[in-house]
N, C-alpha and C positions, 0 to 999 in steps of 0.2 A: 846517535845510531846512524850508521851510513845506510842510505837507501839504495839498494841494488835491484830490487824487483818490487812489483806492486804489493806483494804480501808483507813487505817490510814497513809500509806506510802506517798502517793502523797501530801496530805495537809502538812505533816511535811517537805517534801522537798521544797514545794512552799513557806513555811514560811521562810526558810533559803534563798531561791533565792530572796525574797522580800527585803532582807537586803543589796543587792548588791548596792554599791554607784553609780556606773556609770549608768545613766538612760537607755541608749541603751543596755548595757550588761544585765541589769536587765530585760528589755523587751524580749531580745532574750532568756535568760536562763529560764525565766518563761514559755514562749511559748514552748521551747524545752522540758522541763520537762513534761508539760501538754500533748503534743503530743506523746512524747516517752513513757510515762506511759500508755497513751491510746492505743498506738500500741501494747505494751506488753499484755495488757488485751484483746485487740481485737483479736489477733492471738493466745492467750493462750500459750505464749512462754514457752517451756519446759526448764528444766535445761540443758539438753544435747544440745538443740538448742542455748541456750545462750552461752555455752562454745564454740560451733562451731563458733558463730558470733564473739566473741572476738578473736578467733584464726584467723579468716579471716581478721579482721581489722589489726591485728599484721602482717599478711602475706603481706597485701597491702603495709603497711609502709616499710617492709623489702625489697620489690621489687623496691623501689625508687633508682635511680642511676643518674649519670651525663647525661645519654642518654635516660632515661625512667621514666615516672611518672604514676604509676598505679592508683593513686587516681584521677588524672585528667581524665584518661581513663574511670574509673568507673562512675565519675560524668556525663560524656557525655553519657555513655551507659544507664544511668537511666533518662536521660532527664533533669537533674538538671542544667547543664551548660546552656542549651538553655533557660530554664525557667528563670534563674537569669538574663541572657542577655536581654530577652524581657521585663522583669519586670522593668528594669532600663534604657530602651531606647525607642525611638519612642512613647513619651507620655505614658510611663508605659505600653507599649505593645499594645496600641490602634491604632497606625499608623505604617506604614512600616518604617523600619530602615535598614541602611547599616551595623549595628553592628552584630557581630556573635561571635562564639566561638574562644578563643585564640588557643586552641588545645595544644597538649603536645610537639610540636617540634619547637616552636619559640626560637631563640637564639639571644643574644645580639651581637653587634659589627659586623654585616654583612658588607662586603666591600662596599664602596661607588662607584657608577656607574654613569657616565654621561648620561643624557637623550638621548635615542636612542641606548644605549650600550647593551651589552649582559650580562646575568647572568650565562651563560654556562662556566664553568671553567675547565672541563675535558671532555674527549671523552664520549658524552652522546647521543647515537643513538636515533633518534626520529624525528617526523615531526616538521619543524620549526614553532614557534609560535611568532606572533608579537602582542604586547599589546599596545593599545593607550587608556589611561585612563585619567579621569578628576576628580578633587576634588573640590567640591562646598560646600557652606553653605546651610542652610535650605531655603534661598531665591533664590538659584540658582546662587549666585555670586561666581566667582572663588576664591579659597583659594590658594594664591601664597606663595611660600617659605615654604610649608609644607614638612616635612621629611617623606618619604614613604619607609617602610621596606617591602620587598617582599620575599616570599619563597614558594616553592611547591615541591611535590614529583616528582621523575623522571619517565620516561616512563616504568620503571619496577616496579613502585609503592613503591619506597623507598626514604626516605629523606637521605641526604648525611651523617648524623651522624649515620645512620643505615647500611650504605653500604660502605665497605672498597674499592670498585671499584671506588667510586666517590672522587674527590678532596675535600679538606676542603672548606666549604662554597659554594660548587657547588649548583647552582639554588637558590642562595640567593643574594640579593643586596639591596642597600639603595639609593634612588633617592630624588631629590628635585623638587617640582612642579614649573613650570615657571609662567610667569605673567598671563597666562590664566588658571592656575591651572592644567596644563597637565603634565603628565610624560609618557615616552614611553620606551619600551625595547624589546629585543629579547630573546627568550628562546626556549624550546622544549615542545611539547604538552604532558601534563601529563595524567595519567590514574587514574581511581579509584583503591583503594587498600584495603586490609584487615587490620584492626587494629591488634596490637599484641594480640595473643590468647594463649600465653604460661603461663599466670598467672591467677589470680582470675577472671578477666573479661571474659577470654576465657571459663572458666568453667561455668560461668553464662550463656553465650550465648548458649553453648552446651545444658545446662539443659533446656533452653527455646526454643530450636529449631530455633534460630535466626542466620542469616548470619552475618559475621563480616565486611561487605563491607561499605566503604565510597565512594560516587561519586567523580569523578575527580573535583579538586577545586584549586583555586589560593588564597593564603593567602596574606593579607596586614595589616600592622599596621602603622597608619598615625598620626603624631604628629605636632601640631602647637599651640603655646601659644594662649589662649583665647578659645580653643576648647577642648572638651573631646577627649581623645585619641580614635581614631577609629580603632577597631579591626574587620577585615572583612574576609569573605571567599566568593569567587564567584564560583558558581558551574556550571558545564557543563550540559546544558539542555538535551543533547543527551545521557548522561550516563545512563546505564540500571538500576542503583540503585538510581536515582534521587528522587524517591518517597519512598525509604525505607532506608534512611541513618541510620546506626547503632547508630550514635551519635545525631540524631534528630536535625541536624543543618540547614537543608535546609528550607528557607522561600522564599516566592514569590519574594521579593526584591533582593534576593541573587542569583537568577538563571540568568546566563549569556549566551550569544550566542557565543560559540566558532565556528566560521564559517570556514568550509573547502573550500579551493580554489584549483582547479585542473589546473588552468591556470598558466602562468609563473609569477614569481616574480623577480624583478631585483637583489635581494640578496639571493635567495633561490630556491631550486628545488621543484617542485610540488610532492605531495600535500603539502600545507602549511595552517596554521590556523591563524585567526585573532580574537582578542577580543577588542571590544569597550565597555567601562563601565564607569559609573559615580558614584563616592563615595560621599555620603552626610554626612558632619560632623555636630555635634550638639554643641552648646555653652557649655562651662564647663571648668574644670581645666585639664591641660595637665599633667597627672600623669601616668608614665609608669607602666605596670603590672610587677609582679615578674616573671622572666623567669622560665618556668617549667623544663628546662634542661640547662646545661652549653654549 
């Protein structure tokens, strides 16, 4: 097609996209071009803005490292990660789901821990936390023999890969559910924390007058053949940012009750915290996601 005016561009590109052999790729590319061209027209994108946009995308890619993933951070800050998660779980977002964002800090090969053990591997000051959780299917039946990968930030708001003061794999561990679908462990109470703001995402938040805070949360990734891999975050209901998560990840089903206890505990000094939570797995294929960092 000969391009004579701006209105000719989109039909010409769509004609080429229609030749894509793979049906799903053809569907995606056709929709992408339609919406992307519509966006350019809608905002009347200038040449200078286009150059800035391509420079930003290049910068985001250049910021990727073994310990940081700026694209994942941006996707969460735009609500894309949460939307994709909800569209693909809980009856396409129509019912509650234990699924949540993977986040940018999951690592493969966390150390295996016996049920009831601790994931604290270095001196980590903080109030003791005792987690007693259960994994069930959609009918409430226990899922025994599931592999549960746990990780969370420290009481200073840093994951161990961000903090040279923490031991390798501190506050990370891998458990196996028992016959009742339960797993238990000891850790320290985490706090909410700001996402990294020294890159493109930080500049966007500043331009929008948004805070960078995530409410305190506990990550889990649960694997069992016959079930879709469950990626979950359980959020502290008492966190001051529970209603304004910068990554839009908090749903009603993911709000947990980290209960403070001021009385004695046989293995810890007061105050200490406890969390009881039930994870619900959906049937599907057990395929691990690609780790965002090493």
